[in-house]
C-alpha positions in Angstrom: 15.3 94.5 -92.5 13.2 91.8 -90.9 14.0 89.4 -88.0 13.0 85.9 -88.9 13.9 83.7 -85.9 16.4 82.9 -83.2 18.5 79.7 -83.0 20.4 78.4 -80.0 22.5 76.1 -82.1 24.9 77.9 -84.5 25.2 74.9 -86.7 21.5 74.8 -87.4 21.4 78.6 -87.9 24.2 78.4 -90.5 22.6 75.4 -92.2 19.3 77.3 -92.7 21.1 80.4 -93.9 23.1 78.3 -96.4 20.0 76.5 -97.6 18.1 79.7 -98.3 21.1 81.0 -100.2 20.6 78.1 -102.6 17.0 79.3 -103.0 18.2 82.8 -104.0 17.4 84.4 -100.6 20.2 86.2 -98.7 20.0 86.0 -95.0 22.5 87.0 -92.4 23.2 86.0 -88.8 23.7 88.2 -85.8 25.3 86.6 -82.8 24.4 87.7 -79.3 22.9 85.5 -76.7 21.3 83.6 -79.5 21.8 83.4 -83.3 19.3 85.7 -84.9 18.4 85.3 -88.6 17.7 88.6 -90.5 16.2 89.1 -93.9 17.0 92.2 -96.0 14.4 91.7 -98.7 11.0 91.7 -96.9 9.2 90.7 -100.2 10.6 87.2 -99.7 9.4 86.9 -96.1 6.6 84.5 -96.9 9.0 82.1 -98.7 11.4 82.2 -95.8 8.7 81.5 -93.2 7.5 78.5 -95.2 11.0 77.1 -95.6 11.6 77.7 -91.9 8.6 75.6 -90.9 9.9 72.8 -93.1 13.4 73.2 -91.6 12.1 73.0 -88.0 10.4 69.7 -88.8 13.6 68.0 -90.0 16.7 70.2 -89.5 19.0 67.3 -90.2 17.7 66.4 -93.6 20.5 65.8 -96.1 19.4 68.7 -98.3 20.5 71.2 -95.6 24.0 69.7 -95.3 24.3 69.6 -99.0 23.4 73.3 -99.1 26.3 74.1 -96.8 28.7 72.2 -99.1 27.2 73.9 -102.1 27.6 77.4 -100.8 31.1 76.7 -99.4 30.3 78.6 -96.2 32.0 77.2 -93.1 31.3 79.0 -89.9 30.5 82.4 -91.2 32.5 84.0 -88.4 30.3 82.3 -85.8 31.9 81.2 -82.5 30.8 77.7 -81.8 30.4 77.0 -78.1 31.7 73.7 -76.7 29.1 71.1 -76.7 28.3 68.5 -74.1 26.0 65.5 -73.8 23.9 67.3 -71.2 23.7 70.5 -73.4 22.5 68.4 -76.3 19.9 66.6 -74.1 18.6 70.0 -72.7 18.4 71.5 -76.2 15.6 69.0 -77.2 14.0 68.5 -73.8 11.8 70.8 -71.7 11.4 70.7 -67.9 8.8 68.0 -67.8 10.8 65.7 -70.1 13.9 66.2 -67.9 11.9 65.7 -64.7 10.6 62.3 -65.8 14.0 61.2 -67.0 15.5 62.1 -63.6 12.6 60.4 -61.7 13.0 57.2 -63.7 16.7 57.1 -63.1 16.3 57.7 -59.3 13.7 55.0 -59.0 15.8 52.6 -61.1 18.8 53.2 -58.8 16.6 52.7 -55.7 15.4 49.4 -57.1 19.0 48.2 -57.5 19.7 49.2 -53.9 16.6 48.0 -51.9 15.2 45.5 -54.5 12.5 45.5 -57.1 9.7 44.2 -54.9 10.3 46.8 -52.2 10.0 49.7 -54.6 7.0 48.1 -56.3 5.2 47.9 -53.0 5.5 51.7 -52.8 4.8 52.6 -56.4 3.0 49.7 -58.2 -0.6 49.8 -59.5 -3.2 49.8 -56.7 -3.5 46.3 -55.1 -7.2 46.2 -54.3 -9.6 48.9 -53.0 -7.5 49.6 -49.9 -5.0 51.3 -52.2 -7.4 53.1 -54.5 -7.0 56.4 -52.7 -3.2 56.3 -52.9 -3.5 58.4 -56.0 0.2 58.3 -57.1 -0.1 54.6 -57.8 -2.3 55.1 -60.8 0.6 56.8 -62.5 3.9 55.9 -60.7 4.0 52.5 -62.2 5.4 54.2 -65.3 8.6 55.1 -63.3 9.4 51.4 -62.7 12.0 49.7 -64.9 13.5 46.3 -64.4 16.7 46.2 -66.5 19.2 48.6 -67.9 18.0 47.9 -71.5 14.4 48.5 -70.3 15.1 52.0 -68.9 17.5 53.1 -71.7 15.1 52.1 -74.4 12.1 53.9 -72.8 14.0 57.0 -71.9 15.6 57.4 -75.3 12.1 57.3 -76.9 10.7 59.6 -74.2 13.4 62.2 -74.8 13.2 61.9 -78.6 9.4 62.3 -78.9 8.3 63.7 -75.6 11.0 66.4 -75.8 9.8 67.4 -79.2 6.2 67.6 -78.1 7.1 69.7 -75.1 9.2 72.1 -77.1 6.6 72.5 -79.8 3.3 72.2 -78.0 4.2 73.0 -74.4 4.6 71.2 -71.1 0.8 71.1 -70.6 0.2 69.0 -73.7 2.9 66.6 -72.7 1.6 66.4 -69.2 -1.9 65.5 -70.3 -0.7 62.8 -72.8 1.5 61.4 -70.0 -1.2 61.2 -67.4 -3.9 59.9 -69.6 -1.8 57.2 -71.2 -0.2 56.1 -67.9 -3.6 55.8 -66.4 -5.3 53.9 -69.2 -2.3 51.7 -70.2 -1.8 50.8 -66.5 -5.5 49.9 -66.1 -5.6 47.6 -69.2 -2.3 45.9 -68.2 -3.5 45.3 -64.7 -6.6 43.6 -66.2 -4.4 41.3 -68.2 -1.5 40.5 -65.9 -2.1 41.8 -62.4 -0.4 44.6 -60.7 3.2 43.5 -61.0 4.3 45.5 -64.0 6.0 48.8 -64.7 7.7 51.0 -67.3 7.2 54.1 -69.3 6.5 52.2 -72.5 2.7 52.7 -72.4 3.4 56.4 -72.4 6.1 56.1 -75.1 3.6 54.2 -77.4 1.1 57.0 -76.8 3.7 59.6 -77.8 4.5 57.5 -80.9 0.9 57.3 -82.0 0.3 61.0 -81.2 3.4 62.2 -83.0 2.8 60.1 -86.1 -0.9 61.0 -86.6 -0.4 64.6 -85.7 2.4 64.9 -88.3 0.2 63.2 -90.9 -2.8 65.4 -90.3 -1.1 68.6 -89.2 2.4 68.9 -90.7 2.6 72.6 -89.7 2.6 71.7 -86.0 6.2 70.5 -86.3 5.3 67.3 -84.5 5.9 64.1 -86.5 7.3 60.6 -86.4 8.8 59.1 -89.5 6.7 56.3 -91.0 9.7 54.0 -90.8 9.9 54.5 -87.0 6.2 54.0 -86.7 6.5 50.8 -88.6 9.2 49.7 -86.2 7.0 50.4 -83.3 4.2 48.3 -84.7 6.7 45.5 -85.5 7.9 45.5 -81.9 4.3 45.3 -80.7 3.8 42.2 -82.8 7.1 40.7 -81.6 5.9 41.3 -78.1 2.7 39.3 -78.6 4.7 36.3 -79.9 7.0 36.4 -76.9 10.2 36.6 -79.1 13.6 37.0 -77.4 12.2 35.7 -74.2 11.3 39.2 -73.0 8.5 40.0 -70.6 6.7 42.7 -72.5 3.6 44.6 -71.3 1.7 44.2 -74.5 -1.6 45.4 -73.2 0.0 48.7 -72.0 1.6 49.2 -75.4 -1.7 48.7 -77.2 -3.6 50.9 -74.8 -0.9 53.6 -75.1 -0.9 53.6 -78.8 -4.7 53.8 -79.0 -4.7 56.7 -76.5 -2.0 58.6 -78.6 -3.9 58.1 -81.8 -7.2 59.2 -80.3 -5.7 62.4 -78.8 -4.0 63.3 -82.1 -7.3 62.7 -83.9 -9.2 65.0 -81.4 -6.5 67.7 -81.6 -6.5 67.8 -85.4 -10.3 67.2 -86.0 -11.4 70.8 -86.5 -8.2 71.6 -88.3 -8.7 68.8 -90.8 -12.3 69.9 -91.4 -11.2 73.4 -92.3 
């Protein structure tokens, strides 16, 4: 008998077991602190591992739900814990993802209390050489958001892609992408519009570019962004340049972030692609 993997979500565990049953492979679950998947026939281990890699990439694909209907398996005796919004958020997000979410929310609340300008005087991009050594300013502009729509839009994308990157590749990789993209997108935006800007969108675009190209060149990494979502990101970039909807959009930061993300994914997959 061979242990395959552990799941924290019983629904996903059962979906994988049901799907493998449609492939003629019998797995069973053992419920303790986690939901452990076991394989009796070790000759099928390679098949199961390959299918598991595909499942992790897109666990909500319709074929897995269809497998549960086909096998007629409901809960398999599993006890489903009560779910909550925070539990669902934590399931996808690591400590860095959650820290940035918390920091953005705190800064946004502070901006509503004391005013945008006051907080920007503390956190905005350096205003001349006298502020160059206030190191936090090169990055803290990413925490500034100017409307509820602005912060919700950015944090949803940050959680969706940044959380996946942190879970699959580690906090260090997400930290590097965040710092590099915040620095370079901020620098380019300051060149175009001055220092009075803010938002996590430069970092978000970096994550979009990174996740999309990493998934195209290295599917086994488990990091990907659907092509339709990438097309939406590019469309939104174009809309921003035409000033549609009357929104003030940091176009230069978006472009810089996207280029940074694509470049980092290219570097990370260069040797892999050559092999």
